[in-house]
PDB file of N, CA, C and O in Angstrom:
ATOM      1  N   MET A   1     105.043 101.347 107.656  1.00  0.00           N
ATOM      2  CA  MET A   1     105.661 100.824 106.627  1.00  0.00           C
ATOM      3  C   MET A   1     106.814 101.246 106.281  1.00  0.00           C
ATOM      4  O   MET A   1     106.981 102.428 106.583  1.00  0.00           O
ATOM      5  N   GLN A   2     108.143 100.496 105.494  1.00  0.00           N
ATOM      6  CA  GLN A   2     108.894 101.362 105.024  1.00  0.00           C
ATOM      7  C   GLN A   2     108.612 101.746 103.500  1.00  0.00           C
ATOM      8  O   GLN A   2     107.978 101.176 102.612  1.00  0.00           O
ATOM      9  N   VAL A   3     109.351 102.967 103.551  1.00  0.00           N
ATOM     10  CA  VAL A   3     109.016 103.771 102.295  1.00  0.00           C
ATOM     11  C   VAL A   3     110.648 104.120 101.711  1.00  0.00           C
ATOM     12  O   VAL A   3     111.584 104.519 102.404  1.00  0.00           O
ATOM     13  N   LEU A   4     110.661 103.864 100.369  1.00  0.00           N
ATOM     14  CA  LEU A   4     112.143 104.038  99.696  1.00  0.00           C
ATOM     15  C   LEU A   4     111.491 104.873  99.199  1.00  0.00           C
ATOM     16  O   LEU A   4     110.373 104.764  98.697  1.00  0.00           O
ATOM     17  N   ILE A   5     112.572 106.365  99.371  1.00  0.00           N
ATOM     18  CA  ILE A   5     112.433 107.561  99.062  1.00  0.00           C
ATOM     19  C   ILE A   5     113.315 107.622  97.542  1.00  0.00           C
ATOM     20  O   ILE A   5     114.422 107.084  97.512  1.00  0.00           O
ATOM     21  N   PRO A   6     112.782 108.285  96.321  1.00  0.00           N
ATOM     22  CA  PRO A   6     114.278 108.562  95.356  1.00  0.00           C
ATOM     23  C   PRO A   6     114.903 109.745  95.885  1.00  0.00           C
ATOM     24  O   PRO A   6     114.425 110.569  96.665  1.00  0.00           O
ATOM     25  N   SER A   7     116.573 109.692  95.100  1.00  0.00           N
ATOM     26  CA  SER A   7     117.257 110.639  95.787  1.00  0.00           C
ATOM     27  C   SER A   7     117.049 111.937  95.353  1.00  0.00           C
ATOM     28  O   SER A   7     117.746 112.811  95.869  1.00  0.00           O
ATOM     29  N   ALA A   8     115.995 112.338  94.264  1.00  0.00           N
ATOM     30  CA  ALA A   8     115.408 113.712  93.987  1.00  0.00           C
ATOM     31  C   ALA A   8     114.641 114.341  95.293  1.00  0.00           C
ATOM     32  O   ALA A   8     114.545 115.565  95.373  1.00  0.00           O
ATOM     33  N   LEU A   9     114.245 113.728  96.038  1.00  0.00           N
ATOM     34  CA  LEU A   9     113.582 113.713  97.317  1.00  0.00           C
ATOM     35  C   LEU A   9     114.118 113.631  98.739  1.00  0.00           C
ATOM     36  O   LEU A   9     113.430 113.641  99.760  1.00  0.00           O
ATOM     37  N   HIS A  10     115.524 113.543  98.658  1.00  0.00           N
ATOM     38  CA  HIS A  10     116.161 113.441  99.553  1.00  0.00           C
ATOM     39  C   HIS A  10     116.249 114.603 100.397  1.00  0.00           C
ATOM     40  O   HIS A  10     116.390 114.449 101.610  1.00  0.00           O
ATOM     41  N   SER A  11     116.163 116.056  99.744  1.00  0.00           N
ATOM     42  CA  SER A  11     116.092 117.585 100.112  1.00  0.00           C
ATOM     43  C   SER A  11     115.194 117.204 101.479  1.00  0.00           C
ATOM     44  O   SER A  11     115.755 117.232 102.575  1.00  0.00           O
ATOM     45  N   TYR A  12     114.009 116.907 101.383  1.00  0.00           N
ATOM     46  CA  TYR A  12     113.065 116.468 101.910  1.00  0.00           C
ATOM     47  C   TYR A  12     113.408 115.757 103.241  1.00  0.00           C
ATOM     48  O   TYR A  12     113.535 116.282 104.347  1.00  0.00           O
ATOM     49  N   THR A  13     113.541 114.331 102.875  1.00  0.00           N
ATOM     50  CA  THR A  13     114.120 113.602 104.267  1.00  0.00           C
ATOM     51  C   THR A  13     114.957 113.179 104.903  1.00  0.00           C
ATOM     52  O   THR A  13     114.846 112.482 105.911  1.00  0.00           O
ATOM     53  N   ARG A  14     116.676 113.854 103.969  1.00  0.00           N
ATOM     54  CA  ARG A  14     117.647 113.413 104.282  1.00  0.00           C
ATOM     55  C   ARG A  14     118.094 111.945 104.485  1.00  0.00           C
ATOM     56  O   ARG A  14     119.124 111.529 105.016  1.00  0.00           O
ATOM     57  N   ARG A  15     117.129 111.307 103.964  1.00  0.00           N
ATOM     58  CA  ARG A  15     117.948 109.582 103.797  1.00  0.00           C
ATOM     59  C   ARG A  15     116.829 109.354 103.123  1.00  0.00           C
ATOM     60  O   ARG A  15     115.810 110.045 103.129  1.00  0.00           O
ATOM     61  N   SER A  16     117.148 107.833 102.225  1.00  0.00           N
ATOM     62  CA  SER A  16     116.571 107.119 101.460  1.00  0.00           C
ATOM     63  C   SER A  16     115.383 105.955 101.939  1.00  0.00           C
ATOM     64  O   SER A  16     114.542 105.430 101.209  1.00  0.00           O
ATOM     65  N   LEU A  17     115.604 105.736 103.405  1.00  0.00           N
ATOM     66  CA  LEU A  17     114.084 104.989 103.831  1.00  0.00           C
ATOM     67  C   LEU A  17     113.671 105.934 104.863  1.00  0.00           C
ATOM     68  O   LEU A  17     114.373 106.743 105.470  1.00  0.00           O
ATOM     69  N   VAL A  18     111.906 105.609 105.009  1.00  0.00           N
ATOM     70  CA  VAL A  18     111.744 106.422 105.782  1.00  0.00           C
ATOM     71  C   VAL A  18     110.656 105.338 106.541  1.00  0.00           C
ATOM     72  O   VAL A  18     110.702 104.148 106.227  1.00  0.00           O
ATOM     73  N   GLN A  19     109.952 105.688 107.270  1.00  0.00           N
ATOM     74  CA  GLN A  19     108.929 105.070 108.132  1.00  0.00           C
ATOM     75  C   GLN A  19     107.614 105.811 107.797  1.00  0.00           C
ATOM     76  O   GLN A  19     107.487 106.995 108.107  1.00  0.00           O
ATOM     77  N   ALA A  20     106.838 105.268 107.298  1.00  0.00           N
ATOM     78  CA  ALA A  20     105.080 105.896 107.206  1.00  0.00           C
ATOM     79  C   ALA A  20     103.826 105.210 107.317  1.00  0.00           C
ATOM     80  O   ALA A  20     103.618 104.051 106.959  1.00  0.00           O
ATOM     81  N   ARG A  21     103.022 105.985 107.826  1.00  0.00           N
ATOM     82  CA  ARG A  21     101.673 104.765 107.740  1.00  0.00           C
ATOM     83  C   ARG A  21     100.478 105.622 107.144  1.00  0.00           C
ATOM     84  O   ARG A  21     100.365 106.812 106.851  1.00  0.00           O
ATOM     85  N   GLY A  22      99.646 104.543 107.087  1.00  0.00           N
ATOM     86  CA  GLY A  22      98.576 105.077 106.179  1.00  0.00           C
ATOM     87  C   GLY A  22      97.777 103.735 105.366  1.00  0.00           C
ATOM     88  O   GLY A  22      98.339 102.936 104.618  1.00  0.00           O
ATOM     89  N   ALA A  23      96.475 103.740 105.703  1.00  0.00           N
ATOM     90  CA  ALA A  23      95.596 102.846 104.966  1.00  0.00           C
ATOM     91  C   ALA A  23      95.500 102.736 103.543  1.00  0.00           C
ATOM     92  O   ALA A  23      95.065 101.653 103.152  1.00  0.00           O
ATOM     93  N   THR A  24      95.820 103.647 102.600  1.00  0.00           N
ATOM     94  CA  THR A  24      96.208 104.004 101.541  1.00  0.00           C
ATOM     95  C   THR A  24      96.804 104.624 101.231  1.00  0.00           C
ATOM     96  O   THR A  24      97.069 105.589 101.949  1.00  0.00           O
ATOM     97  N   LEU A  25      97.302 104.503 100.175  1.00  0.00           N
ATOM     98  CA  LEU A  25      98.365 105.324  99.336  1.00  0.00           C
ATOM     99  C   LEU A  25      98.163 106.643  99.754  1.00  0.00           C
ATOM    100  O   LEU A  25      99.095 107.129 100.395  1.00  0.00           O
ATOM    101  N   ALA A  26      97.175 107.351  99.553  1.00  0.00           N
ATOM    102  CA  ALA A  26      96.816 109.081  99.808  1.00  0.00           C
ATOM    103  C   ALA A  26      97.205 109.294 101.241  1.00  0.00           C
ATOM    104  O   ALA A  26      97.935 110.245 101.523  1.00  0.00           O
ATOM    105  N   GLU A  27      96.737 108.417 102.227  1.00  0.00           N
ATOM    106  CA  GLU A  27      97.049 108.381 103.640  1.00  0.00           C
ATOM    107  C   GLU A  27      98.557 108.667 103.555  1.00  0.00           C
ATOM    108  O   GLU A  27      99.173 109.713 103.754  1.00  0.00           O
ATOM    109  N   LEU A  28      98.968 107.463 103.211  1.00  0.00           N
ATOM    110  CA  LEU A  28     100.505 107.433 103.173  1.00  0.00           C
ATOM    111  C   LEU A  28     101.217 108.573 102.798  1.00  0.00           C
ATOM    112  O   LEU A  28     102.196 108.952 103.440  1.00  0.00           O
ATOM    113  N   PHE A  29     100.765 109.194 101.726  1.00  0.00           N
ATOM    114  CA  PHE A  29     101.498 110.602 100.954  1.00  0.00           C
ATOM    115  C   PHE A  29     101.117 111.543 102.568  1.00  0.00           C
ATOM    116  O   PHE A  29     102.037 111.969 103.267  1.00  0.00           O
ATOM    117  N   ALA A  30      99.977 111.693 102.854  1.00  0.00           N
ATOM    118  CA  ALA A  30      99.810 112.681 104.194  1.00  0.00           C
ATOM    119  C   ALA A  30     100.696 112.670 105.330  1.00  0.00           C
ATOM    120  O   ALA A  30     101.142 113.630 105.958  1.00  0.00           O
ATOM    121  N   ASP A  31     100.918 111.206 105.526  1.00  0.00           N
ATOM    122  CA  ASP A  31     101.989 111.198 106.671  1.00  0.00           C
ATOM    123  C   ASP A  31     103.060 111.498 106.390  1.00  0.00           C
ATOM    124  O   ASP A  31     103.766 112.039 107.241  1.00  0.00           O
ATOM    125  N   LEU A  32     103.476 111.282 105.271  1.00  0.00           N
ATOM    126  CA  LEU A  32     104.705 111.864 104.530  1.00  0.00           C
ATOM    127  C   LEU A  32     104.892 112.912 104.412  1.00  0.00           C
ATOM    128  O   LEU A  32     106.050 113.302 104.561  1.00  0.00           O
ATOM    129  N   ASP A  33     103.991 113.723 104.134  1.00  0.00           N
ATOM    130  CA  ASP A  33     104.052 115.142 104.112  1.00  0.00           C
ATOM    131  C   ASP A  33     103.933 116.011 105.870  1.00  0.00           C
ATOM    132  O   ASP A  33     104.331 117.092 106.303  1.00  0.00           O
ATOM    133  N   ARG A  34     103.307 115.051 106.357  1.00  0.00           N
ATOM    134  CA  ARG A  34     103.088 115.584 107.738  1.00  0.00           C
ATOM    135  C   ARG A  34     104.622 115.420 108.490  1.00  0.00           C
ATOM    136  O   ARG A  34     105.020 116.321 109.228  1.00  0.00           O
ATOM    137  N   GLN A  35     105.510 114.103 108.221  1.00  0.00           N
ATOM    138  CA  GLN A  35     106.495 114.294 108.739  1.00  0.00           C
ATOM    139  C   GLN A  35     107.902 115.153 107.821  1.00  0.00           C
ATOM    140  O   GLN A  35     108.950 115.559 108.323  1.00  0.00           O
ATOM    141  N   PHE A  36     107.562 115.218 106.665  1.00  0.00           N
ATOM    142  CA  PHE A  36     108.330 116.021 105.473  1.00  0.00           C
ATOM    143  C   PHE A  36     107.494 116.813 104.579  1.00  0.00           C
ATOM    144  O   PHE A  36     107.160 116.740 103.396  1.00  0.00           O
ATOM    145  N   PRO A  37     107.215 117.802 105.817  1.00  0.00           N
ATOM    146  CA  PRO A  37     106.378 119.165 104.924  1.00  0.00           C
ATOM    147  C   PRO A  37     106.735 119.549 103.303  1.00  0.00           C
ATOM    148  O   PRO A  37     107.939 119.598 103.055  1.00  0.00           O
ATOM    149  N   GLY A  38     106.022 119.760 102.443  1.00  0.00           N
ATOM    150  CA  GLY A  38     106.056 119.791 100.975  1.00  0.00           C
ATOM    151  C   GLY A  38     106.593 118.568  99.977  1.00  0.00           C
ATOM    152  O   GLY A  38     106.828 118.651  98.771  1.00  0.00           O
ATOM    153  N   ILE A  39     106.704 117.516 100.768  1.00  0.00           N
ATOM    154  CA  ILE A  39     107.273 116.251 100.059  1.00  0.00           C
ATOM    155  C   ILE A  39     106.090 115.771  98.885  1.00  0.00           C
ATOM    156  O   ILE A  39     106.399 115.373  97.762  1.00  0.00           O
ATOM    157  N   CYS A  40     104.790 115.886  99.349  1.00  0.00           N
ATOM    158  CA  CYS A  40     103.292 115.516  98.850  1.00  0.00           C
ATOM    159  C   CYS A  40     103.477 116.204  97.478  1.00  0.00           C
ATOM    160  O   CYS A  40     103.842 115.575  96.485  1.00  0.00           O
ATOM    161  N   PHE A  41     103.220 117.455  97.475  1.00  0.00           N
ATOM    162  CA  PHE A  41     103.478 118.191  96.506  1.00  0.00           C
ATOM    163  C   PHE A  41     104.358 117.791  95.211  1.00  0.00           C
ATOM    164  O   PHE A  41     103.912 117.995  94.082  1.00  0.00           O
ATOM    165  N   ARG A  42     105.254 117.383  95.361  1.00  0.00           N
ATOM    166  CA  ARG A  42     106.434 116.614  94.729  1.00  0.00           C
ATOM    167  C   ARG A  42     105.686 115.900  93.770  1.00  0.00           C
ATOM    168  O   ARG A  42     105.726 116.122  92.560  1.00  0.00           O
ATOM    169  N   MET A  43     104.851 114.845  94.453  1.00  0.00           N
ATOM    170  CA  MET A  43     104.306 113.620  93.748  1.00  0.00           C
ATOM    171  C   MET A  43     102.870 113.378  93.759  1.00  0.00           C
ATOM    172  O   MET A  43     102.237 112.343  93.551  1.00  0.00           O
ATOM    173  N   VAL A  44     102.447 114.711  94.086  1.00  0.00           N
ATOM    174  CA  VAL A  44     101.121 114.416  93.566  1.00  0.00           C
ATOM    175  C   VAL A  44     100.298 115.609  93.160  1.00  0.00           C
ATOM    176  O   VAL A  44      99.902 115.987  94.263  1.00  0.00           O
ATOM    177  N   ASP A  45      99.853 116.335  92.390  1.00  0.00           N
ATOM    178  CA  ASP A  45      99.332 117.249  91.725  1.00  0.00           C
ATOM    179  C   ASP A  45      97.803 118.147  92.514  1.00  0.00           C
ATOM    180  O   ASP A  45      97.038 117.702  93.370  1.00  0.00           O
ATOM    181  N   GLU A  46      97.787 119.482  91.838  1.00  0.00           N
ATOM    182  CA  GLU A  46      96.054 119.825  92.273  1.00  0.00           C
ATOM    183  C   GLU A  46      95.408 118.997  92.202  1.00  0.00           C
ATOM    184  O   GLU A  46      95.004 118.615  93.300  1.00  0.00           O
ATOM    185  N   GLN A  47      94.972 118.324  91.168  1.00  0.00           N
ATOM    186  CA  GLN A  47      93.734 117.411  91.245  1.00  0.00           C
ATOM    187  C   GLN A  47      93.732 116.058  91.467  1.00  0.00           C
ATOM    188  O   GLN A  47      93.085 115.180  90.896  1.00  0.00           O
ATOM    189  N   GLN A  48      94.561 115.982  92.398  1.00  0.00           N
ATOM    190  CA  GLN A  48      94.975 115.119  93.473  1.00  0.00           C
ATOM    191  C   GLN A  48      95.072 113.526  92.811  1.00  0.00           C
ATOM    192  O   GLN A  48      94.504 112.495  93.172  1.00  0.00           O
ATOM    193  N   GLN A  49      96.196 113.818  91.503  1.00  0.00           N
ATOM    194  CA  GLN A  49      96.207 112.726  91.224  1.00  0.00           C
ATOM    195  C   GLN A  49      98.308 112.610  90.606  1.00  0.00           C
ATOM    196  O   GLN A  49      99.058 113.504  90.213  1.00  0.00           O
ATOM    197  N   MET A  50      98.484 111.517  90.755  1.00  0.00           N
ATOM    198  CA  MET A  50      99.844 111.421  90.862  1.00  0.00           C
ATOM    199  C   MET A  50     100.668 112.240  89.542  1.00  0.00           C
ATOM    200  O   MET A  50     100.310 112.321  88.367  1.00  0.00           O
ATOM    201  N   ARG A  51     101.563 112.650  90.029  1.00  0.00           N
ATOM    202  CA  ARG A  51     102.283 113.385  88.695  1.00  0.00           C
ATOM    203  C   ARG A  51     103.031 112.442  87.666  1.00  0.00           C
ATOM    204  O   ARG A  51     103.555 111.461  88.193  1.00  0.00           O
ATOM    205  N   SER A  52     103.146 112.533  86.588  1.00  0.00           N
ATOM    206  CA  SER A  52     103.612 111.846  85.453  1.00  0.00           C
ATOM    207  C   SER A  52     104.700 111.211  85.624  1.00  0.00           C
ATOM    208  O   SER A  52     104.846 110.137  85.040  1.00  0.00           O
ATOM    209  N   HIS A  53     105.710 111.720  86.455  1.00  0.00           N
ATOM    210  CA  HIS A  53     107.169 111.311  86.324  1.00  0.00           C
ATOM    211  C   HIS A  53     107.306 110.491  87.738  1.00  0.00           C
ATOM    212  O   HIS A  53     108.401 110.025  88.056  1.00  0.00           O
ATOM    213  N   ILE A  54     106.120 110.328  88.598  1.00  0.00           N
ATOM    214  CA  ILE A  54     106.372 109.545  89.656  1.00  0.00           C
ATOM    215  C   ILE A  54     105.558 108.280  89.836  1.00  0.00           C
ATOM    216  O   ILE A  54     104.334 108.326  89.961  1.00  0.00           O
ATOM    217  N   ARG A  55     106.253 107.142  89.847  1.00  0.00           N
ATOM    218  CA  ARG A  55     105.878 105.896  89.763  1.00  0.00           C
ATOM    219  C   ARG A  55     106.088 105.080  91.192  1.00  0.00           C
ATOM    220  O   ARG A  55     107.243 104.949  91.599  1.00  0.00           O
ATOM    221  N   VAL A  56     105.066 104.567  91.905  1.00  0.00           N
ATOM    222  CA  VAL A  56     104.993 103.809  93.247  1.00  0.00           C
ATOM    223  C   VAL A  56     104.882 102.431  92.970  1.00  0.00           C
ATOM    224  O   VAL A  56     104.134 102.013  92.086  1.00  0.00           O
ATOM    225  N   PHE A  57     105.652 101.628  93.741  1.00  0.00           N
ATOM    226  CA  PHE A  57     105.578  99.990  94.090  1.00  0.00           C
ATOM    227  C   PHE A  57     105.370  99.685  95.059  1.00  0.00           C
ATOM    228  O   PHE A  57     105.854 100.245  96.043  1.00  0.00           O
ATOM    229  N   VAL A  58     104.616  98.737  95.109  1.00  0.00           N
ATOM    230  CA  VAL A  58     104.033  98.380  96.325  1.00  0.00           C
ATOM    231  C   VAL A  58     104.533  96.657  96.296  1.00  0.00           C
ATOM    232  O   VAL A  58     104.164  95.818  95.474  1.00  0.00           O
ATOM    233  N   ASN A  59     105.360  96.478  97.317  1.00  0.00           N
ATOM    234  CA  ASN A  59     105.386  94.821  97.178  1.00  0.00           C
ATOM    235  C   ASN A  59     106.199  94.383  95.789  1.00  0.00           C
ATOM    236  O   ASN A  59     106.279  93.174  95.575  1.00  0.00           O
ATOM    237  N   GLY A  60     106.785  95.272  94.866  1.00  0.00           N
ATOM    238  CA  GLY A  60     107.391  95.029  93.867  1.00  0.00           C
ATOM    239  C   GLY A  60     105.842  95.572  92.337  1.00  0.00           C
ATOM    240  O   GLY A  60     106.186  95.930  91.210  1.00  0.00           O
ATOM    241  N   ALA A  61     104.536  95.488  92.710  1.00  0.00           N
ATOM    242  CA  ALA A  61     103.642  96.051  91.699  1.00  0.00           C
ATOM    243  C   ALA A  61     103.695  97.457  91.902  1.00  0.00           C
ATOM    244  O   ALA A  61     103.909  98.105  92.926  1.00  0.00           O
ATOM    245  N   SER A  62     103.396  97.898  90.422  1.00  0.00           N
ATOM    246  CA  SER A  62     103.246  99.159  90.145  1.00  0.00           C
ATOM    247  C   SER A  62     102.022  99.592  90.241  1.00  0.00           C
ATOM    248  O   SER A  62     101.099  98.975  89.709  1.00  0.00           O
ATOM    249  N   ILE A  63     101.797 100.943  91.074  1.00  0.00           N
ATOM    250  CA  ILE A  63     100.268 101.272  91.310  1.00  0.00           C
ATOM    251  C   ILE A  63     100.413 102.559  91.167  1.00  0.00           C
ATOM    252  O   ILE A  63     101.455 103.170  91.403  1.00  0.00           O
ATOM    253  N   ARG A  64      98.878 103.269  90.581  1.00  0.00           N
ATOM    254  CA  ARG A  64      98.583 104.620  90.400  1.00  0.00           C
ATOM    255  C   ARG A  64      97.702 105.185  91.137  1.00  0.00           C
ATOM    256  O   ARG A  64      97.655 106.411  91.240  1.00  0.00           O
ATOM    257  N   ASP A  65      96.704 104.212  91.888  1.00  0.00           N
ATOM    258  CA  ASP A  65      95.441 104.538  92.530  1.00  0.00           C
ATOM    259  C   ASP A  65      96.158 105.090  93.748  1.00  0.00           C
ATOM    260  O   ASP A  65      97.194 104.656  94.252  1.00  0.00           O
ATOM    261  N   LEU A  66      95.259 106.355  94.217  1.00  0.00           N
ATOM    262  CA  LEU A  66      95.540 106.870  95.522  1.00  0.00           C
ATOM    263  C   LEU A  66      94.846 106.365  96.524  1.00  0.00           C
ATOM    264  O   LEU A  66      95.348 106.345  97.648  1.00  0.00           O
ATOM    265  N   THR A  67      93.423 105.812  96.264  1.00  0.00           N
ATOM    266  CA  THR A  67      93.024 104.951  96.900  1.00  0.00           C
ATOM    267  C   THR A  67      93.250 103.275  96.878  1.00  0.00           C
ATOM    268  O   THR A  67      92.350 102.458  97.075  1.00  0.00           O
ATOM    269  N   GLN A  68      94.653 102.960  96.593  1.00  0.00           N
ATOM    270  CA  GLN A  68      95.133 101.581  97.108  1.00  0.00           C
ATOM    271  C   GLN A  68      94.913 101.372  98.410  1.00  0.00           C
ATOM    272  O   GLN A  68      94.682 102.430  98.997  1.00  0.00           O
ATOM    273  N   PRO A  69      94.890 100.169  99.277  1.00  0.00           N
ATOM    274  CA  PRO A  69      94.960  99.780 100.635  1.00  0.00           C
ATOM    275  C   PRO A  69      96.656  99.186 100.623  1.00  0.00           C
ATOM    276  O   PRO A  69      97.452  98.627  99.868  1.00  0.00           O
ATOM    277  N   LEU A  70      96.574  99.655 101.804  1.00  0.00           N
ATOM    278  CA  LEU A  70      98.245  99.029 102.198  1.00  0.00           C
ATOM    279  C   LEU A  70      97.911  98.637 103.667  1.00  0.00           C
ATOM    280  O   LEU A  70      97.495  99.240 104.656  1.00  0.00           O
ATOM    281  N   PRO A  71      98.304  97.276 103.351  1.00  0.00           N
ATOM    282  CA  PRO A  71      98.314  96.795 104.946  1.00  0.00           C
ATOM    283  C   PRO A  71      99.771  97.557 105.479  1.00  0.00           C
ATOM    284  O   PRO A  71     100.593  98.105 104.745  1.00  0.00           O
ATOM    285  N   GLU A  72      99.828  97.441 106.793  1.00  0.00           N
ATOM    286  CA  GLU A  72     101.029  97.743 107.308  1.00  0.00           C
ATOM    287  C   GLU A  72     102.396  97.055 106.932  1.00  0.00           C
ATOM    288  O   GLU A  72     103.465  97.666 106.911  1.00  0.00           O
ATOM    289  N   THR A  73     102.255  95.792 106.653  1.00  0.00           N
ATOM    290  CA  THR A  73     103.407  94.986 106.410  1.00  0.00           C
ATOM    291  C   THR A  73     104.049  95.574 105.034  1.00  0.00           C
ATOM    292  O   THR A  73     105.241  95.349 104.821  1.00  0.00           O
ATOM    293  N   ASP A  74     103.302  96.305 104.118  1.00  0.00           N
ATOM    294  CA  ASP A  74     103.902  96.508 102.871  1.00  0.00           C
ATOM    295  C   ASP A  74     104.801  97.235 102.789  1.00  0.00           C
ATOM    296  O   ASP A  74     104.868  98.155 103.604  1.00  0.00           O
ATOM    297  N   GLN A  75     105.881  97.077 101.712  1.00  0.00           N
ATOM    298  CA  GLN A  75     106.963  97.752 101.440  1.00  0.00           C
ATOM    299  C   GLN A  75     106.819  98.839 100.055  1.00  0.00           C
ATOM    300  O   GLN A  75     106.725  98.369  98.921  1.00  0.00           O
ATOM    301  N   VAL A  76     106.815 100.089 100.266  1.00  0.00           N
ATOM    302  CA  VAL A  76     106.384 100.770  99.104  1.00  0.00           C
ATOM    303  C   VAL A  76     107.689 101.848  98.578  1.00  0.00           C
ATOM    304  O   VAL A  76     108.279 102.678  99.270  1.00  0.00           O
ATOM    305  N   SER A  77     107.887 101.537  97.210  1.00  0.00           N
ATOM    306  CA  SER A  77     109.111 102.401  96.719  1.00  0.00           C
ATOM    307  C   SER A  77     108.391 103.237  95.664  1.00  0.00           C
ATOM    308  O   SER A  77     107.604 102.968  94.756  1.00  0.00           O
ATOM    309  N   ILE A  78     109.084 104.600  96.232  1.00  0.00           N
ATOM    310  CA  ILE A  78     108.773 105.540  95.191  1.00  0.00           C
ATOM    311  C   ILE A  78     109.785 106.010  94.251  1.00  0.00           C
ATOM    312  O   ILE A  78     110.704 106.738  94.626  1.00  0.00           O
ATOM    313  N   VAL A  79     109.670 105.671  93.199  1.00  0.00           N
ATOM    314  CA  VAL A  79     110.120 105.892  91.847  1.00  0.00           C
ATOM    315  C   VAL A  79     110.129 107.473  91.151  1.00  0.00           C
ATOM    316  O   VAL A  79     109.050 107.999  90.879  1.00  0.00           O
ATOM    317  N   GLN A  80     111.426 108.186  90.886  1.00  0.00           N
ATOM    318  CA  GLN A  80     111.204 109.340  90.145  1.00  0.00           C
ATOM    319  C   GLN A  80     111.691 109.345  88.928  1.00  0.00           C
ATOM    320  O   GLN A  80     112.901 109.237  88.731  1.00  0.00           O
ATOM    321  N   ALA A  81     110.716 109.483  87.853  1.00  0.00           N
ATOM    322  CA  ALA A  81     111.876 109.329  86.307  1.00  0.00           C
ATOM    323  C   ALA A  81     112.640 110.633  86.324  1.00  0.00           C
ATOM    324  O   ALA A  81     112.394 111.666  86.947  1.00  0.00           O
ATOM    325  N   LEU A  82     113.672 110.329  85.453  1.00  0.00           N
ATOM    326  CA  LEU A  82     114.746 111.101  85.181  1.00  0.00           C
ATOM    327  C   LEU A  82     114.973 111.834  83.760  1.00  0.00           C
ATOM    328  O   LEU A  82     115.419 110.956  83.022  1.00  0.00           O
ATOM    329  N   SER A  83     114.903 112.653  83.273  1.00  0.00           N
ATOM    330  CA  SER A  83     114.786 113.097  81.628  1.00  0.00           C
ATOM    331  C   SER A  83     116.233 113.777  81.627  1.00  0.00           C
ATOM    332  O   SER A  83     116.986 113.954  82.585  1.00  0.00           O
ATOM    333  N   GLY A  84     116.400 114.097  80.325  1.00  0.00           N
ATOM    334  CA  GLY A  84     117.220 114.670  79.514  1.00  0.00           C
ATOM    335  C   GLY A  84     118.154 113.516  78.292  1.00  0.00           C
ATOM    336  O   GLY A  84     117.816 112.407  77.878  1.00  0.00           O
ATOM    337  N   GLY A  85     119.427 114.361  77.982  1.00  0.00           N
ATOM    338  CA  GLY A  85     119.926 113.778  76.940  1.00  0.00           C
ATOM    339  C   GLY A  85     120.975 113.505  76.901  1.00  0.00           C
ATOM    340  O   GLY A  85     121.432 112.951  75.901  1.00  0.00           O
TER     341      GLY A  85
END
């Protein structure tokens, strides 16, 4: 499936759109980490929870559950919140 990567994580992927597989969001993140080592740690913490500054949208709907099923035709967008003043 297509995964849109935020610019803050382009240092891992070198591009904004990548292909990845997974029956769940956790499996998708694992596949991304296999392809782009270290990227998963930037999105998921040590307790296997999505980091607070990361948002994931599947077909336009926000999800936070890593066990969320993902059909192969889904489009996933990862968004990283920006902070500052």
